[in-house]
Backbone as CSV, one residue per row, in Angstrom:
resi,resn,N_x,N_y,N_z,CA_x,CA_y,CA_z,C_x,C_y,C_z
1,MET,0.829,-1.192,0.000,0.000,0.000,0.000,0.874,1.257,0.000
2,LYS,1.939,1.213,0.797,2.832,2.369,0.901,3.489,2.683,-0.445
3,LEU,3.921,1.648,-1.155,4.544,1.837,-2.463,3.531,2.384,-3.473
4,LEU,2.332,1.835,-3.497,1.293,2.314,-4.401,0.989,3.783,-4.144
5,HIS,0.852,4.153,-2.875,0.561,5.538,-2.508,1.696,6.455,-2.980
6,THR,2.928,6.013,-2.834,4.078,6.819,-3.243,4.115,6.996,-4.763
7,VAL,3.820,5.946,-5.499,3.811,6.028,-6.964,2.718,6.992,-7.436
8,ILE,1.545,6.895,-6.849,0.448,7.797,-7.224,0.800,9.238,-6.855
9,TRP,1.379,9.430,-5.682,1.821,10.774,-5.264,2.822,11.334,-6.280
10,ALA,3.792,10.510,-6.688,4.820,10.955,-7.643,4.182,11.331,-8.986
11,PHE,3.165,10.597,-9.397,2.460,10.920,-10.640,1.851,12.318,-10.555
12,PHE,1.171,12.627,-9.458,0.536,13.934,-9.326,1.565,15.051,-9.169
13,VAL,2.649,14.794,-8.490,3.724,15.790,-8.402,4.298,16.054,-9.797
14,ALA,4.479,15.002,-10.587,4.976,15.177,-11.956,3.997,16.016,-12.778
15,CYS,2.703,15.784,-12.593,1.697,16.592,-13.300,1.802,18.065,-12.892
16,ILE,1.950,18.313,-11.596,2.067,19.699,-11.109,3.311,20.365,-11.698
17,LEU,4.429,19.652,-11.710,5.668,20.219,-12.242,5.623,20.372,-13.758
18,ALA,4.823,19.564,-14.429,4.708,19.652,-15.889,3.928,20.896,-16.325
19,ILE,3.066,21.403,-15.474,2.242,22.562,-15.858,3.107,23.772,-16.227
20,PRO,4.011,24.239,-15.357,4.822,25.400,-15.760,5.792,25.073,-16.895
21,LEU,6.263,23.842,-16.969,7.155,23.464,-18.065,6.411,23.557,-19.398
22,CYS,5.243,22.966,-19.478,4.442,23.039,-20.710,4.055,24.480,-21.017
23,THR,3.739,25.231,-19.980,3.379,26.640,-20.170,4.551,27.418,-20.755
24,ALA,5.737,27.212,-20.218,6.928,27.917,-20.720,7.201,27.568,-22.175
25,LEU,6.810,26.368,-22.579,7.011,25.928,-23.966,5.808,26.263,-24.846
26,SER,4.866,27.039,-24.290,3.629,27.427,-24.992,2.784,26.229,-25.405
27,ARG,2.855,25.168,-24.643,2.013,23.986,-24.869,0.811,24.088,-23.927
28,PHE,-0.016,25.094,-24.181,-1.098,25.451,-23.267,-2.140,24.341,-23.123
29,ARG,-2.457,23.672,-24.206,-3.457,22.596,-24.131,-2.959,21.459,-23.245
30,LEU,-1.703,21.073,-23.418,-1.125,20.017,-22.590,-1.073,20.451,-21.126
31,ALA,-0.685,21.689,-20.886,-0.674,22.212,-19.513,-2.073,22.153,-18.915
32,ALA,-3.083,22.501,-19.701,-4.469,22.463,-19.221,-4.904,21.039,-18.898
33,ILE,-4.425,20.074,-19.656,-4.740,18.664,-19.347,-4.167,18.292,-17.986
34,PHE,-2.929,18.711,-17.732,-2.325,18.434,-16.416,-3.078,19.149,-15.298
35,VAL,-3.526,20.368,-15.555,-4.345,21.083,-14.570,-5.597,20.272,-14.261
36,GLY,-6.231,19.752,-15.284,-7.446,18.967,-15.092,-7.207,17.680,-14.325
37,ILE,-6.116,16.999,-14.616,-5.787,15.766,-13.900,-5.628,16.053,-12.410
38,VAL,-4.877,17.097,-12.098,-4.663,17.442,-10.691,-5.964,17.934,-10.058
39,ALA,-6.787,18.647,-10.818,-8.073,19.115,-10.291,-8.959,17.938,-9.886
40,LEU,-8.894,16.841,-10.631,-9.654,15.643,-10.250,-9.171,15.103,-8.903
41,GLU,-7.864,15.094,-8.708,-7.318,14.644,-7.417,-7.734,15.591,-6.293
42,VAL,-7.735,16.890,-6.563,-8.188,17.858,-5.558,-9.647,17.590,-5.209
43,ALA,-10.468,17.281,-6.202,-11.882,16.972,-5.948,-12.021,15.731,-5.067
44,VAL,-11.204,14.715,-5.336,-11.228,13.506,-4.501,-10.868,13.853,-3.067
45,LEU,-9.829,14.665,-2.890,-9.420,15.066,-1.540,-10.529,15.852,-0.846
46,LEU,-11.143,16.781,-1.567,-12.218,17.576,-0.975,-13.390,16.698,-0.554
47,LEU,-13.748,15.746,-1.383,-14.861,14.853,-1.062,-14.540,13.904,0.080
48,ASN,-13.251,13.739,0.361,-12.826,12.832,1.430,-12.280,13.593,2.640
49,GLY,-12.729,14.816,2.845,-12.309,15.577,4.023,-10.845,15.955,4.014
50,MET,-10.293,16.213,2.824,-8.879,16.588,2.630,-7.912,15.485,3.065
51,ARG,-8.386,14.249,3.028,-7.524,13.088,3.284,-7.501,12.226,2.039
52,CYS,-6.337,11.701,1.723,-6.238,10.778,0.607,-6.960,9.484,0.976
53,PRO,-7.794,8.957,0.103,-8.477,7.696,0.403,-7.509,6.546,0.686
54,LEU,-6.320,6.601,0.107,-5.342,5.543,0.373,-4.835,5.587,1.807
55,THR,-4.831,6.754,2.405,-4.462,6.861,3.819,-5.467,6.106,4.679
56,ASP,-6.738,6.245,4.348,-7.780,5.518,5.088,-7.608,4.006,4.935
57,VAL,-7.282,3.565,3.734,-7.066,2.130,3.503,-5.852,1.660,4.286
58,ALA,-4.748,2.389,4.210,-3.516,1.998,4.906,-3.704,1.961,6.415
59,SER,-4.546,2.837,6.932,-4.749,2.894,8.387,-5.397,1.625,8.939
60,ARG,-5.999,0.834,8.091,-6.602,-0.435,8.532,-5.554,-1.493,8.864
61,TYR,-4.331,-1.294,8.360,-3.304,-2.317,8.483,-2.211,-2.011,9.488
62,THR,-2.280,-0.853,10.131,-1.248,-0.499,11.110,-1.832,0.475,12.129
63,SER,-1.229,0.495,13.281,-1.643,1.466,14.293,-0.771,2.724,14.232
64,GLU,0.239,2.723,13.369,1.096,3.906,13.218,0.288,5.065,12.666
65,ARG,0.623,6.278,13.090,-0.104,7.442,12.596,0.782,8.663,12.361
66,GLN,2.107,8.482,12.292,2.935,9.625,11.943,2.576,10.041,10.514
67,ALA,2.966,11.227,10.126,2.533,11.806,8.850,2.900,10.944,7.645
68,ASN,3.962,10.162,7.751,4.406,9.362,6.608,4.197,7.865,6.805
69,PHE,3.257,7.465,7.657,3.054,6.041,7.905,2.576,5.295,6.660
70,ASP,1.997,6.015,5.700,1.367,5.382,4.544,2.048,5.707,3.217
71,ILE,3.217,6.373,3.264,3.877,6.804,2.039,5.378,6.906,2.289
72,TYR,6.162,6.616,1.260,7.623,6.704,1.383,8.086,8.131,1.118
73,LEU,7.885,8.989,2.078,8.340,10.379,2.042,8.929,10.711,3.399
74,PRO,9.856,11.676,3.447,10.298,12.143,4.755,9.086,12.691,5.523
75,GLU,9.104,12.549,6.820,7.944,12.965,7.607,7.601,14.439,7.409
76,TRP,8.611,15.326,7.340,8.338,16.758,7.159,7.617,17.011,5.838
77,LEU,7.990,16.262,4.794,7.343,16.456,3.501,5.922,15.898,3.522
78,ALA,5.737,14.749,4.103,4.396,14.177,4.213,3.479,15.100,5.019
79,ARG,4.018,15.693,6.066,3.235,16.590,6.924,2.846,17.874,6.186
80,ASN,3.720,18.364,5.321,3.495,19.640,4.632,3.153,19.476,3.157
81,ASN,2.865,18.282,2.752,2.640,17.945,1.353,1.574,18.819,0.688
82,LYS,0.417,18.922,1.282,-0.675,19.687,0.663,-0.335,21.170,0.573
83,ALA,0.303,21.714,1.568,0.670,23.138,1.539,1.722,23.403,0.456
84,ILE,2.729,22.549,0.383,3.812,22.749,-0.589,3.294,22.592,-2.010
85,PHE,2.673,21.453,-2.280,2.276,21.180,-3.653,0.986,21.895,-4.037
86,GLY,0.165,22.241,-3.056,-1.001,23.079,-3.337,-0.568,24.463,-3.795
87,THR,0.429,25.019,-3.124,0.970,26.327,-3.504,1.602,26.268,-4.898
88,LEU,2.384,25.221,-5.156,2.993,25.068,-6.478,1.927,24.923,-7.561
89,TYR,0.868,24.189,-7.271,-0.216,23.989,-8.235,-0.907,25.313,-8.547
90,VAL,-1.257,26.060,-7.525,-1.917,27.356,-7.740,-1.000,28.285,-8.534
91,ALA,0.280,28.336,-8.171,1.234,29.188,-8.894,1.348,28.749,-10.355
92,ALA,1.363,27.455,-10.593,1.458,26.944,-11.963,0.224,27.308,-12.773
93,VAL,-0.948,27.221,-12.152,-2.187,27.577,-12.845,-2.208,29.069,-13.157
94,VAL,-1.774,29.897,-12.215,-1.714,31.343,-12.458,-0.738,31.637,-13.596
95,PHE,0.422,30.997,-13.585,1.402,31.170,-14.660,0.795,30.788,-16.004
96,LEU,0.089,29.668,-16.043,-0.575,29.230,-17.269,-1.582,30.269,-17.738
97,LEU,-2.423,30.749,-16.838,-3.440,31.732,-17.227,-2.812,33.029,-17.741
98,VAL,-1.792,33.501,-17.073,-1.127,34.743,-17.484,-0.495,34.573,-18.867
99,ARG,0.223,33.477,-19.060,0.874,33.236,-20.370,-0.154,33.018,-21.465
100,TRP,-1.202,32.257,-21.185,-2.214,31.964,-22.190,-2.968,33.237,-22.590
101,LEU,-3.379,34.016,-21.587,-4.099,35.256,-21.897,-3.195,36.248,-22.614
102,GLY,-1.911,36.259,-22.272,-0.965,37.160,-22.926,-0.649,36.761,-24.361
103,SER,-0.937,35.525,-24.708,-0.635,35.058,-26.055,-1.798,35.264,-27.021
104,ARG,-2.912,35.723,-26.511,-4.118,35.861,-27.349,-4.159,37.180,-28.047
């Protein structure tokens, strides 16, 4: 479960990092696809009380509850994951909107 959660996390981080890269290359449609993929994950988190559903599944198999009990990340990163990558996501979306509107 921990490995699966880490792989899925890495996929979404890659999507977030791809947004400004695609934007810088004027690949606005591709950047928008990545925005949409991450937006779906945000919707899942919102519907689940800002908790990843995989965390709930992993919690059935252990009594551990430190921030990284369910994912292969340093504890500080697991604890601050949503703040760090949420900020990067918002910044990437703003960058995309500014570049896209400026290109019209």
